[in-house]
C-alpha positions in Angstrom: 111.6 107.6 66.0 114.1 110.5 66.1 111.6 113.6 66.1 114.6 116.0 65.4 114.9 114.4 62.0 111.3 115.9 61.2 112.1 119.5 62.3 113.6 121.9 59.9 116.0 124.5 60.9 115.8 127.8 59.0 118.8 130.1 59.6 118.4 133.8 59.9 114.6 133.8 60.6 112.9 135.9 61.6 116.2 138.0 61.7 119.9 137.4 61.2 121.6 135.2 63.8 118.4 133.4 64.8 117.9 129.8 64.0 114.1 129.0 63.6 113.0 125.5 64.5 110.1 124.8 62.2 107.6 122.2 63.4 105.6 122.5 60.0 107.7 119.6 58.7 106.8 117.6 61.8 103.1 118.3 61.3 103.2 117.3 57.6 104.6 113.7 58.5 101.8 111.6 59.9 103.9 108.9 61.7 106.2 111.4 63.2 103.4 113.8 64.3 101.5 110.8 65.9 104.7 109.8 67.8 105.1 113.3 68.9 101.5 113.4 70.2 102.0 110.2 72.0 105.2 111.4 73.7 103.3 114.6 74.8 100.5 112.4 76.2 103.1 110.4 78.2 104.6 113.7 79.6 101.2 115.0 80.5 99.8 111.9 82.1 101.3 112.1 85.5 100.0 115.7 85.8 96.3 114.5 85.6 95.0 117.6 84.0 91.4 118.4 83.5 92.1 120.8 80.6 95.1 121.7 78.3 95.9 125.3 77.7 97.6 126.1 74.5 99.5 129.3 73.9 99.0 131.3 70.7 99.5 130.1 68.0 101.7 127.0 67.6 100.7 125.9 71.2 97.1 125.4 69.6 98.7 122.9 67.2 100.2 121.1 70.2 97.5 121.3 72.8 94.3 120.7 70.6 95.2 117.4 69.2 96.5 116.2 72.6 93.4 117.3 74.3 91.4 115.2 71.7 93.6 112.2 72.3 93.2 112.4 76.1 89.6 113.3 76.2 90.2 116.6 77.8 89.0 120.2 77.1 91.2 122.8 75.4 91.6 126.5 76.2 93.4 129.1 74.3 95.6 131.8 75.5 95.8 134.7 72.9 97.3 138.0 72.3 95.2 141.1 73.4 92.2 141.7 71.2 91.9 138.2 69.6 89.3 136.5 71.6 85.5 137.2 71.5 83.4 137.7 74.6 84.6 138.7 78.2 88.3 138.1 78.8 90.8 138.1 81.7 94.0 140.0 80.7 97.6 139.7 82.0 100.3 142.0 81.3 103.8 141.0 81.6 107.2 142.5 81.0 109.5 141.9 78.1 113.1 142.7 77.6 112.0 146.0 76.0 108.5 146.8 76.9 105.3 144.8 77.9 102.9 142.4 76.2 99.3 141.3 77.2 97.8 137.9 76.9 94.1 137.0 77.4 91.9 134.1 78.2 88.1 133.9 78.1 86.6 134.8 81.4 84.6 131.4 81.5 87.3 129.1 80.1 88.8 128.0 83.4 86.9 126.9 86.5 88.4 127.4 89.8 90.3 124.4 90.9 90.6 122.8 87.5 93.9 121.0 87.0 95.7 122.6 84.0 98.7 121.8 81.9 100.0 124.4 79.5 101.5 123.5 76.1 103.5 125.4 73.5 105.7 124.2 70.6 108.9 125.9 71.9 110.3 127.3 75.1 112.8 130.1 74.5 113.1 132.7 77.3 110.1 131.5 79.2 108.3 134.8 79.5 105.0 134.0 77.8 104.8 130.5 79.3 105.2 132.0 82.8 102.7 134.7 82.1 100.2 132.2 80.8 100.7 130.1 84.0 100.2 133.3 86.2 97.1 134.1 84.1 95.6 130.6 84.8 96.5 130.9 88.4 94.9 134.2 88.6 91.6 132.6 87.4 91.9 130.0 90.1 93.4 127.2 88.1 95.7 124.6 89.6 98.5 124.7 87.1 100.2 121.3 87.3 103.0 122.0 84.7 103.9 122.8 81.2 105.2 120.8 78.2 106.9 121.9 75.0 108.1 120.0 72.0 111.3 122.0 71.8 113.5 123.8 74.4 116.2 126.1 73.6 118.4 125.3 76.4 120.9 128.2 76.1 118.2 130.7 76.7 117.6 129.2 80.1 113.8 129.8 80.0 113.3 126.7 82.2 115.0 128.6 85.0 112.2 131.4 84.8 109.3 129.0 85.0 107.9 128.3 88.4 106.0 125.1 87.6 107.1 121.6 86.6 108.3 121.7 83.0 109.1 119.1 80.5 110.4 119.3 76.8 110.6 116.4 74.3 113.6 117.8 72.5 116.4 120.1 73.4 118.6 122.3 71.1 121.6 124.3 72.3 123.4 127.2 70.5 120.2 128.8 69.5 
């Protein structure tokens, strides 16, 4: 099954000149979504994770069903101020400023094998920050997997862990 047939491209969103690759059409098609989850499972399998980490917010849609499929735990990385309880914060640089992500303090045990998931890799900043945050907590980050990779943005070059994408788009 060609998963690209189930991903809608929306021009000029969220601003002019940007092509947005919308996975909502993939999620709405049960056979395509099931095929996608199976391909994600194949990509993650060799990394032998104990837990999957999903990056807010579409990474939750990717990691949560995959964790269920594989019988693994699921952990959320969220933007600052969105998680209850004690959190561990990680501030990272953007092209113009900084951003902060958080994870609950008890979400990752030292030595746990982790794979990070998101729907899309663009510049690689948030994925790299998420990996660094998991490592800061003592996690053994085995790699990352995304459904979509925007190859022209070269985010893969910034990631210091093994990375796999199911689909690649150029000219983004």
